[in-house]
C-alpha positions, 0 to 999 in steps of 0.5 A, a space after each residue: 430359618 432363625 428368628 432374626 430372619 423371621 421377624 425382617 421377612 415379616 411384611 407387617 413388622 417392616 410397616 410398624 417400623 416405617 410407621 414409627 420412623 416419622 413420628 420418631 424423627 419428630 420426637 427426637 427433634 422435640 427433645 433438642 429443641 425444647 433443650 437447647 431454645 431453653 438452654 441456647 436461645 432464651 438463656 435460662 439458669 439450670 433451675 428454671 430449666 429444670 422446673 420448665 422441663 418437669 412441668 413439661 413432662 410430669 403431666 405425661 406420667 398420667 396420659 401414659 396410663 390412660 393411653 395404655 388403658 384405652 389402647 387394650 380396648 381399641 384398635 392401637 392403629 386407629 388411637 395412632 392415627 387419631 393422635 398423629 393427626 392433631 399433633 402437626 398443629 404443635 409445631 405450627 402454634 410455635 412457628 406463629 409465635 416465632 413469626 410475630 416475635 413472641 417467642 417466650 416461657 409461656 409459648 415454648 411451655 405451651 408447645 412442649 406440654 402439647 408435644 409431651 401429651 402426644 408422646 405420653 399418650 401414643 407411645 402405650 399403642 405404638 408399643 403394644 402393636 410391636 408384640 402383635 406383629 412379632 410373634 415369637 421373636 419378641 426379643 429380637 424385635 424389641 431389639 430391632 425396633 429400638 435400634 431403629 428408633 435410636 437411627 431415626 433419633 439421629 437424623 432427628 437430632 441432625 435435623 433439630 441441631 441446625 436451628 442456629 444456623 437455618 432458624 426455628 421456623 424451617 426445623 419446626 415445618 420439618 417436625 410437623 411434616 413428619 409427623 403428618 407422614 407418620 399418621 399416613 404410614 399408620 393407616 397401613 398397617 393392619 387393623 387390630 382387634 381389641 384385645 379388651 372388650 369390658 366396659 369397665 370404666 377408664 379408671 378401673 382399667 388403669 387400676 387393674 393394669 397396675 394391680 397386674 404390675 404388682 401381681 408380677 414381681 419381675 415386672 414390678 422389680 424391673 420397673 421399679 429399678 428402671 423407673 428410679 434409674 430413669 429419675 438420675 440417669 435420664 434425667 442427667 443426659 436430658 438436663 445436664 448433658 446440655 449444660 455440660 456441652 454449654 458451659 464446660 465445652 462451650 458449645 453451641 446447638 450443631 455440637 449439643 447435636 452431634 454429642 446427642 448423635 453419637 450417643 444414641 449411634 453408641 446405642 443403636 450399635 449395642 441394639 444390633 449386636 444384641 440382634 445377633 445374640 438374642 434370645 438371651 436365657 438371663 436378660 436380667 444379669 445383663 441389665 444389672 451389670 449394665 447399670 452397674 457399669 454406667 458408674 465407670 462411664 459417668 466417672 470419666 465425663 465427671 473428672 472434666 476429661 479433654 473433648 475426645 475423651 469426653 466424646 468416647 465416653 459418650 459413645 460408651 454412655 449410649 452402648 450402655 443406655 442402649 442395652 439396659 433400655 431394651 433389656 427392661 423392655 424386653 423383660 416386661 414385654 416377654 413377660 406381660 399377659 396379653 390381656 394387660 400388656 398395653 396397660 403394663 407397657 404404660 406403666 413402663 413408658 412411664 418409668 422411662 418417660 415420665 421419670 426424668 423430669 422429675 430428675 430435672 428439678 432435683 438436677 437443676 438445683 444441684 447444677 447452680 448449687 453445687 457445679 454443672 459436673 458434680 450433678 453426675 455424682 447422684 447418678 453414679 451412687 444410684 448405680 451402684 445401688 440399684 446394682 446391689 438391689 437387683 442381685 440381692 433382693 430382687 428376683 431380676 437377677 435370677 430371671 429366665 426368659 420364656 422365650 428360647 
């Protein structure tokens, strides 16, 4: 029996996927809801959108580290249940604001910040559970979980894209329902024995996790590449892409959701392809090559092509992102020691989710100063620089997976 059969026959792994599906739908909806409320409903300029996105996302940087420290010392299943049980209050809060016709920057900021706290604090616990249920098939489990995650993101984006037609209140109600279902699904997982039982303070545990990252050269280098890449590449998707849809192609919320769906469709396809090819002996090489190839994809979008070519480039961008995201997570998860895994994964999540808001500040200013499409240029340059660094000045290119 090969590793693909093993993971799909693993009942605990299937339960894990089910538990993350509902919450994944809600969190994917959040991505589009926040962006379009700011751009399409409140009609804010790019500089202000960038500031709000940063204000929403940057606090999550610290909460990810705290969530990682907590997840190593408690049953992560219980931690997830507690967070998911409180999270539905956030969309219900915004529904109440809308019902009184008081929707504004402050209310959207509070709602967005609250949802960012939920995602950031729960992410390390969710990821560390995966290692425990995957057994030896870590590469395939990560790729499968990522593919399923992209699929539910597509569903969430499709629902969120109806906000112009149906209104915000029904869409936010569906978001709250998905989080509730996610909380119930988490309880079906088997209890997890805490890995760390020491009585060290939370700060000491966070510092211990950061030291563990620093001591492992490949993990540190992958996380560095991932962090810098996310500032401008993920930041571009979060901030620049919606403005391209609205300003360059005169789109609405539905078109933005459809384009985001085909983006994540490409990401899903790349993960299913990788499931067939894994385990990979040298995942670092593919990770760096796809970093470089992103420059070509963004270059096509930069020249302002006709819409059909823009759509094809978006699919290619999704394929590319699916590979880089999965391989970065794979290298970190299979290299991290069990004792520090949740804390190391919290640093990974920090780079993946915490850096795009930093990019939003920079890219929002570039959009208004140099034009919407020119905001793609930093990401193109960074892609080349990261490839050169990874090949010539890091051990990532030479990294060999310990799992065969």
